[in-house]
C-alpha positions in Angstrom: 35.0 67.8 -76.7 31.4 66.5 -75.9 30.8 63.7 -73.4 28.0 61.8 -73.6 26.4 60.4 -70.8 24.8 56.7 -71.0 21.7 56.6 -68.8 21.6 53.3 -67.3 18.4 51.0 -68.0 15.4 51.0 -65.3 15.6 48.4 -62.9 12.7 45.8 -62.8 10.4 46.0 -60.5 9.4 43.1 -58.3 6.2 42.2 -59.8 7.8 42.7 -63.3 10.2 39.9 -62.1 7.5 37.6 -60.8 5.7 38.1 -63.9 8.6 37.1 -66.3 9.1 33.8 -64.2 5.5 32.9 -64.4 5.6 33.3 -67.9 8.8 30.8 -68.4 7.2 28.4 -66.2 3.9 28.2 -68.3 5.9 28.2 -71.2 8.0 25.2 -70.0 4.8 23.3 -68.8 3.1 23.8 -72.1 6.2 22.3 -74.1 6.3 19.5 -71.9 2.5 18.7 -72.0 3.1 19.3 -76.2 5.8 16.8 -76.5 4.7 14.4 -74.2 3.2 10.8 -75.0 -0.5 10.4 -74.5 -0.8 7.0 -75.4 -2.6 4.9 -72.6 -0.1 2.7 -70.7 -0.3 -1.1 -71.5 1.4 -3.5 -69.2 4.6 -5.0 -70.3 4.0 -8.7 -71.4 6.8 -11.1 -69.6 8.3 -13.6 -71.8 8.1 -17.1 -71.1 10.9 -18.4 -69.2 12.3 -21.8 -70.3 11.4 -24.7 -68.0 13.8 -27.3 -67.2 12.7 -30.8 -66.2 15.0 -33.6 -65.1 14.7 -36.9 -66.3 15.7 -39.7 -63.3 18.0 -41.9 -64.9 19.7 -45.0 -63.4 22.6 -43.5 -60.8 21.3 -39.5 -61.1 20.5 -39.6 -57.3 23.8 -40.9 -56.5 25.8 -38.4 -58.3 23.7 -35.4 -57.8 24.4 -36.4 -54.2 28.2 -36.7 -54.4 28.0 -33.2 -56.3 26.2 -31.4 -53.5 28.7 -33.1 -51.0 32.0 -32.0 -53.2 30.9 -28.7 -52.5 30.6 -28.6 -48.8 33.9 -26.9 -47.4 33.8 -28.9 -44.3 34.1 -32.2 -46.2 37.9 -32.5 -45.7 38.5 -30.0 -42.6 36.6 -31.9 -40.2 35.3 -35.3 -39.8 32.7 -36.0 -42.6 30.5 -39.1 -43.2 31.5 -38.6 -46.8 35.2 -38.3 -46.2 37.8 -40.5 -46.1 37.5 -41.1 -42.3 33.8 -41.5 -42.4 34.0 -45.3 -42.6 36.4 -45.5 -40.1 35.3 -43.0 -37.1 31.8 -42.6 -37.9 30.7 -46.0 -38.8 31.7 -48.1 -36.3 30.6 -51.8 -36.4 28.0 -52.8 -33.8 29.1 -56.3 -31.8 26.6 -59.0 -31.9 26.0 -60.1 -28.2 23.5 -62.8 -27.5 22.3 -63.4 -23.9 22.8 -67.0 -22.4 20.0 -68.5 -20.6 21.1 -69.0 -16.8 19.4 -69.4 -13.4 20.9 -70.1 -10.2 20.6 -73.2 -8.8 18.1 -73.5 -5.8 19.7 -73.7 -2.6 17.3 -74.7 0.0 17.7 -73.3 3.8 17.8 -76.3 6.4 15.0 -75.7 9.3 16.5 -74.5 12.8 14.1 -76.1 15.4 15.4 -73.5 17.9 14.0 -71.0 15.7 10.3 -72.5 16.0 7.4 -70.4 17.3 10.0 -67.2 17.8 8.5 -65.1 15.3 4.9 -65.6 16.8 6.5 -64.9 20.1 8.1 -61.4 18.6 4.8 -60.6 17.6 3.1 -61.1 20.9 5.7 -58.7 22.3 5.3 -56.2 19.9 1.5 -56.4 20.0 1.6 -55.4 23.7 0.3 -51.7 24.3 2.9 -49.4 25.3 2.8 -48.0 29.0 3.3 -44.3 29.2 4.6 -42.3 32.1 2.0 -40.2 34.0 1.9 -36.8 32.5 3.4 -34.6 35.4 2.1 -30.8 35.0 3.3 -28.5 37.1 1.2 -27.2 39.7 -0.8 -24.0 39.2 0.6 -20.8 40.5 -1.4 -19.9 43.5 0.1 -16.6 44.2 -2.5 -14.0 44.5 -2.6 -11.0 42.1 -2.5 -8.4 44.1 -4.3 -4.9 42.1 -3.6 -1.8 44.0 -7.3 -0.1 44.4 -7.8 2.9 42.4 -8.2 5.8 44.9 -11.6 7.1 44.6 -12.1 10.6 44.3 -13.1 12.5 47.1 -13.4 16.0 46.0 -14.7 17.5 42.8 -12.3 18.2 40.0 -11.9 20.7 36.7 -10.1 19.9 33.6 -9.0 22.4 31.1 -9.5 21.3 27.3 -8.7 22.7 23.8 -6.5 25.7 23.4 -6.8 26.8 26.5 -5.1 23.5 28.0 -1.7 25.5 27.4 -2.7 28.3 29.7 -3.2 26.9 33.2 -5.3 28.8 35.6 -3.8 31.4 37.7 -5.6 30.4 40.9 -7.1 27.2 41.6 -11.4 27.2 41.6 -13.3 25.9 44.8 -15.3 23.2 43.7 -18.2 22.2 46.0 -19.1 18.4 46.8 -22.7 17.9 46.1 -25.1 15.7 48.2 -27.2 13.7 45.8 -28.3 10.1 45.7 -27.9 10.1 42.2 -24.5 10.7 40.1 -24.1 14.0 38.4 -22.9 14.5 35.2 -20.3 16.3 34.1 -20.8 20.1 33.5 -18.9 21.5 30.5 -18.6 25.1 29.9 -17.1 26.9 27.0 -14.9 29.8 27.1 -13.6 32.7 25.2 -10.5 34.1 26.7 -8.3 37.1 25.7 -4.2 37.6 25.8 -4.7 38.8 29.3 -6.3 35.9 30.7 -10.0 37.3 31.4 -12.8 35.2 30.5 -14.8 37.3 27.8 -17.8 34.6 27.1 -19.0 31.8 28.9 -21.7 29.5 28.0 -22.8 26.1 29.2 -23.3 23.2 26.7 -25.7 21.5 28.2 -26.9 18.1 27.4 -30.4 17.1 26.5 -33.1 15.3 28.7 -34.6 16.1 31.9 -32.0 17.3 34.6 -32.6 16.8 38.4 -32.5 19.8 40.6 -29.0 18.9 41.8 -27.6 18.7 38.3 -29.4 22.1 37.3 -27.6 23.8 40.6 -24.4 22.3 39.5 -24.2 23.4 36.0 -24.9 26.9 37.5 -22.4 26.6 39.7 -20.2 25.7 37.1 -20.9 28.4 35.0 -20.5 30.8 37.6 -16.9 29.5 38.5 -16.0 29.4 35.0 -17.0 33.3 34.5 -14.8 34.0 37.5 -11.7 32.1 36.4 -8.5 33.6 35.5 -5.9 32.4 33.0 -2.3 32.8 32.9 -1.6 35.6 30.3 0.6 35.8 27.6 4.0 36.8 27.8 4.2 40.8 27.6 0.7 41.3 28.3 -0.5 43.0 31.4 -3.8 44.9 30.7 -6.6 44.0 28.8 -7.5 46.4 26.2 -10.1 45.1 23.6 -8.3 42.7 21.4 -9.1 41.8 18.0 -10.7 38.3 17.0 -7.2 36.8 16.1 -5.8 36.9 19.7 -9.1 35.2 21.3 -8.5 31.6 22.4 -11.4 29.1 22.9 -11.5 26.2 25.4 -13.5 24.1 27.4 -13.5 23.9 31.3 -14.9 20.2 32.3 -16.2 19.9 36.0 -16.2 16.4 37.4 -18.6 17.0 40.4 -18.0 14.4 43.5 -21.3 13.4 45.4 -21.8 12.5 48.9 -24.9 10.6 50.2 -27.4 13.2 51.1 -28.5 13.2 55.1 -31.3 11.1 56.0 -34.5 13.2 56.9 -35.2 13.8 60.5 -38.3 12.0 61.6 -41.1 13.3 63.9 -39.9 11.9 67.3 -36.0 13.5 66.5 -37.6 16.7 65.6 -39.7 16.5 69.0 -36.8 15.5 71.2 -34.6 18.1 69.8 -35.0 21.4 72.0 -35.7 24.6 69.7 -33.0 26.9 69.8 
């Protein structure tokens, strides 16, 4: 016996499916356009509605009012002017009141002879100027104000400013007293100190203008003292090897100079009286 095998029809490709769908869609669109009504659209005419006009007749207004009032749900549930209690509760009669003309009879007061002139006397008494007591003020406080005298500096001082203020000097600087007839301005020296407390660089921050010889000498002395100063080292540092710039600290030394009057110049007579050494 022979058996025949039926070959399955080949499957449609995606392109064939899309062409079939587009063809069916085009056929439907063509049928719609072919059988559609192409007559132009005309607006529909609205038929004229009948108009009713009320012809007023005698008593029409009263009957309309009664018909509208009868549909009011509060006509019998509440007090209503159109209900059975409207004339009793809401329409109250107004009593008529007439004012009677009346005036009080005159009652004349008999004059009192003892009171004649009393009003003038009271007026005179009230017109007198009032007397005021002497204003008593407390006596001013005569206690002397004692201000303690501010001690005058007797020697030159130095002050540390900037980041160096947290690192005090190891040894105090010996500051001289300058003999000068004029006041000396402060000498400011800018310092660069390493971690060991040594001064690596010092420069004088000079002020503008002419300087006296005493001021120049004081500035030079301040620069020398600043270069020889020694600050407290950072904990854990004993030597002073070259340090990177991140370990350097900058600050200022401000020298406040104390001045004393210079000695008087020697005269010729004094010079002659003084024997030579």
